[in-house]
N, C-alpha and C positions, 0 to 999 in steps of 0.2 A: 504493499499500499503506499503510495508517494505520499509526500507531506502534504499537499492540498487536499487529498481524499481523507487523509487522517483528520485533518482540521474540519472537513465538513462532517465527518462521523462524530467528531467531538461536539458539534453543535446541537446533535440529538440528545446529548447528556444535560439534564436540568443543571446539575452542579457546574459544568462548564459554562453553560449558555447564560445563567443568571448574573453572574459577576460581570461577563463581557458585555452584556445588555446595559448594565449599569454605568460602565465605562464610555459606551458610544452614544448613549442617549444625550448627554450635554452638548457633545459635538454636532449631533443632527438637530438639536434645538437651536443652537446657534447659527448652523448653516441656513436652516429653515427661516428664522426670523430675519437675518442679514438679507437674503434674497428677497423676500418678501416686501421688505422695506424698499429695497432698490428697485425691484421690478414694479412695485405699486407705484412708486412716486414716478418712475419712468413711464409707466403706461398711462396713469391718470392725470398727471400734470404735463409731461415733456412731450409725449406723442401727439401728433397733430390729429385733428379732429377728421372723422370720415367724410368724405365729400357727399355722401349719400344720407347717412344716419346722423351725422353731427356729433355732438358730445354724447348721444345716448349709446354709440357703439362701445363706450368704455367698460361697460358691464362685461364684455368679453373676457377682461383680465381676470374675473372671478367665474364667470359661466364656463368658458372654455376650459380651464385648467381642472375645474370640477367635474366635468363630464369626461375628461380624458382619464382623471384618476379614479372615477367610478368604475371605469372598464379595466383600468391598469390594476386596481385593487382585485377585482373579481377573476382577473387572469391569474394573479398571484395566489389567489385562494383555490383555483383550479390545480395549480401546480402542487399546492400543498395536500389537497385532497387526494391527487393521485399517488403522492409519496406515502400518504397516510394508508390509502387502501392496499397498496402493493406490498410496502415494507412495514406497515403497522407501526410506524414511527409516531409516538406520542406527542413530540414537539411539533410535528407537522399538523397534527389536529388543533393543537394550541395556537399556533400561527393562523390557522384558517379562522378560528372563532375569534381571535384578537383583532383580524383584520375585517369582520364582518360588521362591526358597528361603524368603523371609520369609512368603508365603502358605501354603507347605507347613508352616512352624513353626507359623503361627496355627492351622491345621487340626489338626495334631497335638494343641496344646495343648487346643483345643476337644475332642477327642474323649477325651484323657486326664483333664481335669476333669469332663467329663460322666460317664465311668466312675465316678469318685470319688463323684460325687453319686448316680449310679444305685444304688450298692451298699447305702446305707441307705435309699433311697427306694423302690427297686423290688427290693430283695433279690438284685441280680445286678449283676455288673460290666458286662455286655453283653448286649443284646438286639437282634434282627435287625428294629429299628424303622426306619420308612422314613426318619425324619429322620436317625438315626445312620448308616443305610447310604448314604444318599446324601452325607453328609459324608464318610464313608470313601471313597466314590468320588471325591470332590473331592480328597482327600489323594492317592489314586492317580493322579489326572490330573496333579497337580503334579509327582509323582515321574516319570511318564512324560515330561512336557516337559523336566524336567531331564537325564533319561537321554538322550532324543534328541537334545538339543542337544550333550551331550558326546560322543555316538557319531559325529557327524559333523565332519570335520576342517575343512572349508572353512565358516568361521563365516556366511558370507552365505547360503550354502545352508543351514545349520543354522538360521539366523533365519526363513528363509522357512518351512521345515518345522514348525517350533515354533509360528510364526504360524498356519499352517492347524490345526495341532492344538489350539491354544488357542481359535481361533473355533468348531471343532466342540464343544469340551468345554463351551462357555459354557451348552449346553443344560441342564446340570445345576443352575445356579444357581436358576432357577424352581422346578425340582424340590425342591430343599432348602427354599426358602422356603415353598412352598405344600403340602408334605408332610403337614403337620399338618391341613391342611384337606381334601386330597384322599382320604387314607387315614385308617383306623381305627389311631391310633398312641398309643404310650405317653407320647411325649414332651409336654410342656406346650404348649399353643397359645400364640399371640402375645400378649404381655400389654403390650408396649411400642409396637410399630408398627401395632397394630389401628386401624382407623377408629374415629373417637371418642375418647373418654378412655381412656388406657392404664389396665389394671386394677392395676398395681403402684402401692403408695403412693408419693407424691411424696418421702417422706423416704429411700425407697429407691430411687427412680428418678434423683434428681439426681446421687448419687455414681456411679451407673451410667453416666451419660451423661459425667460428668467423666473416668471411666476410660477410655470409648470413644474420647473425643477424645484422651487421652494415648496410647493406643494407635495411633490414626491419625498422630500427630506422630512416634511411634517408628518408625512404618513409613516415612514421609517421610525421616527421618534415616538409617534403615538404607539405604533406596533410594538416597539420594544418595551414600552411602559405597561402595555395591557398584557403582553406576555408574561412579564415579570408578576404582575398583579394576579393573573391566573395561576400562576406556579405557587405563589404564596396561599392562595386560597385552597388549591388542591393538595399541596404537601405541606399544609402547616404543621403536621406532627413528624415529618420526615427529618432524620438526623442530618441529612446533608445541608437542609436549609438552616436549621437551628445553628449549625456550625458556622455557616457563611453570615447568618445575621450577627452572630456573636462577635465574628471578626471585623464586620462593618462598625459595629459599636465601639470596638476596641480602637479602630482606626480613626473615627470620628471623634 
């Protein structure tokens, strides 16, 4: 086993993961907050107004990264679900469930900011548009995963059940992504990820990408906090946890 694979294997051990997550969390927090301030100011103040939408377009600096992350987090959950089902790695189940509430929050933010943008642009808060409807379904899948996990007392059985549901639900991701291509939709077509040069101006694109990276760092930060919290809840009486918490109190 090479050094990298040995390190990956170690991540599956709570005793190794818990202190590592504690060390990485402050760094991810600092990166997230710094990039959010830089990207937010750049997009909301410095970037020029859109020639069609005017100042209303600036909501994209929250809406678009939130929508991207709602899908990215679910993709990460699917990877965790596959690892949990194939190799029965408990930390993968914890990573899956620690991501679920974060992904649901991003999906909700995407829907709410989309509604705020849609009112002046479309004249209504909501339409049963293919992109909006599939994003709403994603939010419901997140809620279903959280509810299913909490409904089962045996957390290993719960982990297996939500892993299966997560893998089934991943079919919604390509529907969200390609909905503006497959159906006649009011939602704006892809302007950043399309093949060739993006249609969004570079002065608007750069701060958008900075905020997107900030959101990803925020996800990593929250993920590590949630995983540490779940480990404390599930392994409260475990010897490894008592020993680590004792060491942290001594160092503190």
